[in-house]
C-alpha positions as CSV (number, residue, x, y, z in Angstrom):
1,M,-11.1,-10.6,30.8
2,P,-10.0,-8.6,27.6
3,S,-10.0,-10.5,24.4
4,E,-6.6,-11.7,23.1
5,I,-7.8,-11.3,19.5
6,R,-6.8,-7.9,18.0
7,L,-9.6,-6.4,15.9
8,I,-10.0,-3.2,14.0
9,D,-13.1,-1.2,13.1
10,T,-12.0,0.6,9.9
11,H,-15.2,2.7,9.7
12,A,-17.1,4.2,12.6
13,H,-18.8,7.5,13.5
14,V,-18.3,7.5,17.3
15,A,-18.2,11.3,17.3
16,S,-21.9,11.1,16.3
17,G,-24.4,12.8,18.7
18,Q,-25.9,9.3,19.2
19,F,-22.9,8.5,21.5
20,D,-22.8,11.8,23.5
21,A,-24.3,10.2,26.6
22,D,-22.0,7.1,26.8
23,R,-19.0,7.6,24.5
24,A,-16.5,6.5,27.1
25,E,-18.5,3.3,27.9
26,V,-18.8,2.6,24.1
27,L,-15.0,2.8,23.8
28,A,-14.5,0.7,26.9
29,R,-16.8,-2.0,25.5
30,A,-14.8,-1.9,22.2
31,A,-11.5,-2.5,24.1
32,E,-13.1,-5.4,26.1
33,A,-14.2,-7.0,22.8
34,G,-10.7,-6.9,21.4
35,V,-11.1,-3.8,19.2
36,A,-7.6,-2.3,19.5
37,R,-8.0,0.3,16.8
38,I,-10.8,2.4,15.4
39,I,-10.9,4.6,12.2
40,E,-13.2,7.5,12.8
41,I,-14.7,8.8,9.5
42,G,-15.9,12.3,8.5
43,Y,-18.6,13.0,6.0
44,D,-18.6,16.8,5.9
45,L,-16.4,19.5,7.5
46,P,-18.0,19.5,10.9
47,S,-17.9,15.7,11.3
48,S,-14.3,15.7,9.9
49,R,-13.3,18.2,12.6
50,A,-15.0,16.0,15.2
51,A,-13.3,12.9,13.9
52,L,-9.9,14.6,14.1
53,A,-10.6,15.8,17.7
54,L,-11.7,12.4,18.8
55,A,-8.6,10.8,17.2
56,E,-6.3,13.3,18.8
57,A,-7.9,12.6,22.2
58,H,-7.5,8.8,22.0
59,P,-4.3,6.9,21.0
60,Q,-6.3,3.9,19.5
61,I,-8.4,6.1,17.2
62,Y,-7.3,7.6,13.8
63,A,-9.3,9.9,11.5
64,V,-10.4,10.0,7.9
65,V,-11.7,13.4,6.7
66,G,-13.8,14.3,3.6
67,L,-17.1,15.3,2.0
68,Q,-19.6,12.6,1.4
69,P,-21.8,13.0,-1.7
70,N,-24.9,13.7,0.4
71,H,-23.2,16.7,1.9
72,V,-21.3,18.3,-1.0
73,H,-24.1,20.8,-1.5
74,E,-23.4,22.1,2.0
75,A,-19.7,22.8,1.4
76,P,-18.6,26.4,1.9
77,E,-16.3,28.3,-0.3
78,G,-12.7,27.3,0.4
79,W,-13.6,23.9,1.7
80,Q,-10.5,22.5,0.0
81,D,-8.2,24.6,2.2
82,E,-9.7,23.4,5.4
83,L,-9.8,19.8,4.3
84,R,-6.2,19.8,3.2
85,A,-5.2,21.4,6.5
86,M,-6.9,18.7,8.5
87,A,-5.5,16.0,6.2
88,A,-2.0,17.2,7.1
89,R,-2.5,16.4,10.8
90,P,-0.6,13.3,12.0
91,K,-3.7,11.4,13.2
92,V,-5.4,11.7,9.8
93,V,-4.9,8.5,7.7
94,G,-7.2,9.0,4.7
95,I,-9.6,11.1,2.7
96,G,-13.3,10.0,3.0
97,E,-15.9,9.1,2.9
98,I,-16.2,10.3,-0.6
99,G,-18.1,9.0,-3.7
100,M,-21.4,8.8,-5.4
101,D,-25.0,8.4,-4.0
102,Y,-28.0,8.1,-6.2
103,H,-30.3,6.8,-3.4
104,W,-30.8,10.2,-1.7
105,M,-29.6,12.3,-4.6
106,K,-29.1,15.4,-2.4
107,A,-26.7,16.8,-5.1
108,A,-26.9,16.5,-8.8
109,P,-24.7,13.7,-10.2
110,A,-22.4,16.2,-12.0
111,D,-21.8,18.0,-8.7
112,Q,-21.2,14.8,-6.9
113,E,-18.7,13.7,-9.5
114,R,-16.9,17.1,-9.4
115,F,-16.3,16.9,-5.6
116,F,-15.4,13.2,-5.9
117,R,-12.8,13.8,-8.5
118,E,-11.4,16.8,-6.6
119,Q,-11.0,14.8,-3.4
120,L,-9.5,11.8,-5.3
121,A,-6.9,14.2,-6.7
122,M,-6.2,15.7,-3.3
123,A,-5.7,12.3,-1.7
124,R,-3.3,11.3,-4.5
125,Q,-1.3,14.5,-3.9
126,L,-1.2,13.9,-0.2
127,R,-0.4,10.2,-0.6
128,L,-3.4,9.1,1.4
129,P,-5.9,6.3,0.7
130,V,-9.5,7.1,0.0
131,V,-12.6,5.6,1.6
132,I,-15.4,5.3,-0.9
133,H,-19.2,5.7,-0.3
134,S,-21.2,4.3,-3.2
135,R,-25.0,3.7,-3.1
136,E,-27.0,2.8,-6.1
137,A,-24.2,4.3,-8.2
138,Q,-22.0,1.3,-9.0
139,D,-21.5,2.0,-12.7
140,D,-20.5,5.7,-12.2
141,T,-18.4,4.9,-9.2
142,L,-16.4,2.3,-11.1
143,R,-16.1,4.6,-14.1
144,I,-14.7,7.4,-12.0
145,L,-12.4,5.2,-10.0
146,G,-11.2,3.4,-13.1
147,D,-9.9,6.6,-14.8
148,A,-9.1,8.8,-11.7
149,A,-8.0,6.4,-9.0
150,R,-6.4,3.3,-10.6
151,G,-3.2,2.5,-8.8
152,Q,-4.3,4.6,-5.8
153,P,-5.0,2.9,-2.4
154,G,-8.6,2.8,-1.6
155,I,-11.4,1.0,0.3
156,M,-15.0,0.3,-0.7
157,H,-16.8,1.2,2.5
158,S,-19.5,-1.1,3.7
159,F,-19.3,-3.2,0.6
160,S,-22.7,-4.6,-0.3
161,G,-22.5,-5.8,-3.9
162,D,-22.3,-9.2,-5.5
163,W,-19.2,-11.0,-6.7
164,E,-19.2,-9.3,-10.1
165,Y,-19.0,-5.9,-8.5
166,A,-16.5,-7.1,-6.0
167,R,-14.3,-8.4,-8.7
168,A,-14.5,-5.0,-10.6
169,C,-13.4,-3.1,-7.4
170,L,-10.6,-5.6,-6.8
171,E,-9.3,-5.1,-10.4
172,I,-9.0,-1.4,-9.7
173,G,-7.0,-2.4,-6.6
174,F,-9.4,-1.4,-3.9
175,L,-10.0,-3.3,-0.7
176,L,-13.5,-4.5,0.3
177,S,-14.7,-3.5,3.8
178,F,-17.5,-5.6,5.2
179,S,-20.0,-4.4,7.9
180,G,-23.1,-5.6,9.6
181,P,-25.0,-6.8,6.5
182,L,-22.4,-9.6,6.1
183,T,-24.0,-11.2,9.1
184,F,-27.6,-11.1,7.7
185,P,-28.8,-14.7,6.9
186,K,-30.3,-13.7,3.5
187,A,-27.3,-11.7,2.2
188,T,-26.2,-14.6,0.0
189,E,-24.6,-12.6,-2.8
190,L,-22.6,-10.7,-0.2
191,H,-21.5,-14.0,1.4
192,E,-20.3,-15.2,-1.9
193,A,-18.2,-12.1,-2.4
194,A,-16.7,-12.5,1.1
195,R,-15.8,-16.1,0.3
196,L,-14.3,-15.5,-3.1
197,A,-12.3,-12.3,-2.6
198,P,-8.6,-12.7,-1.5
199,L,-8.3,-12.4,2.3
200,E,-5.5,-9.9,1.9
201,M,-8.0,-7.5,0.3
202,L,-10.6,-7.5,3.0
203,L,-11.4,-5.3,6.0
204,T,-14.0,-5.2,8.8
205,E,-16.0,-2.2,10.0
206,T,-19.2,-1.3,11.8
207,D,-20.3,2.0,10.3
208,S,-21.5,2.8,13.9
209,P,-24.1,3.9,14.8
210,Y,-25.6,2.3,11.7
211,L,-25.9,-1.2,10.2
212,S,-25.8,-3.2,13.5
213,P,-25.0,-6.9,12.8
214,H,-27.2,-9.9,13.5
215,P,-28.5,-10.5,16.2
216,Q,-28.4,-6.8,17.1
217,R,-29.9,-5.6,13.9
218,G,-32.1,-2.5,14.3
219,K,-30.3,-1.3,17.4
220,R,-27.7,1.4,17.7
221,N,-24.4,-0.1,16.4
222,E,-21.0,0.4,18.1
223,P,-17.4,-0.6,17.4
224,A,-17.4,-3.7,19.8
225,R,-19.7,-5.4,17.3
226,V,-17.1,-5.5,14.6
227,R,-16.3,-8.8,16.3
228,L,-19.6,-10.2,15.0
229,V,-18.6,-9.2,11.5
230,A,-15.1,-10.7,11.8
231,E,-16.7,-13.9,13.2
232,R,-19.0,-14.2,10.3
233,L,-16.2,-13.5,7.8
234,A,-14.2,-16.3,9.5
235,A,-17.1,-18.7,9.3
236,L,-17.8,-18.0,5.7
237,R,-14.1,-18.8,4.8
238,D,-13.9,-21.7,7.2
239,L,-11.0,-20.1,9.1
240,P,-10.3,-19.5,12.7
241,L,-11.2,-16.0,14.0
242,D,-7.6,-15.2,15.1
243,A,-6.3,-15.9,11.5
244,V,-8.9,-13.6,9.9
245,A,-8.4,-10.9,12.6
246,D,-4.6,-11.0,12.1
247,Q,-4.9,-10.7,8.3
248,V,-7.4,-7.9,8.5
249,W,-5.1,-6.1,10.9
250,Q,-2.2,-6.5,8.5
251,N,-4.4,-5.3,5.6
252,A,-5.4,-2.1,7.5
253,E,-1.8,-1.4,8.5
254,R,-0.8,-1.8,4.8
255,I,-3.3,0.8,3.5
256,F,-3.6,3.3,6.4
257,P,-0.5,5.2,7.4
258,M,-0.9,4.6,11.1
């Protein structure tokens, strides 16, 4: 029987080649688990095109398009024009994932920041929220958001910091989106952030096919498992799953123009 609880996966990559063999089955399992909406995220122009195509083929899927910091060095001349054209399509609900990444460092920090700021400005002009990728770059991410995105709607994708970092993101006005690591038993700092942050500022995601939650850790992730993230969030806050799922749904509807 389908679940009566309505869940949303606010960050997935179902257009990834890892799902080419069974994408229809993956989407069917998501629906069976109660996942009524999926936000498909781009990270470069090709994946953004694929996200848009997937969204336009499925009523329950919406797209976010953008250039992630690990791919900005691949951007062709005129990338802004294509990104802006995609962002104008009705099924596109945000710009992302964009941000800073000092783990892989595939582009110089100055180049990452230039692309980040340009896409923040584009999102503001288009009145779209932004989805932020930040890895080992907390200070610079906060600095840039603090002076270029304050008052702009945004989401910290796959939030993995402590309460201090969470509070700084919340002060800028950004929502925190939790993924599989929230379910890991030893992620105590992340658990604290999930307990202390206002429920109306929280989202759930999978980042499929990555970051599969416990007890599926290490396996290919998929949107159906956002239920495990929502269940852990509910347990951490000592709330029923339906109450958490309903509030997260409202939060997503508030920030994404769906």
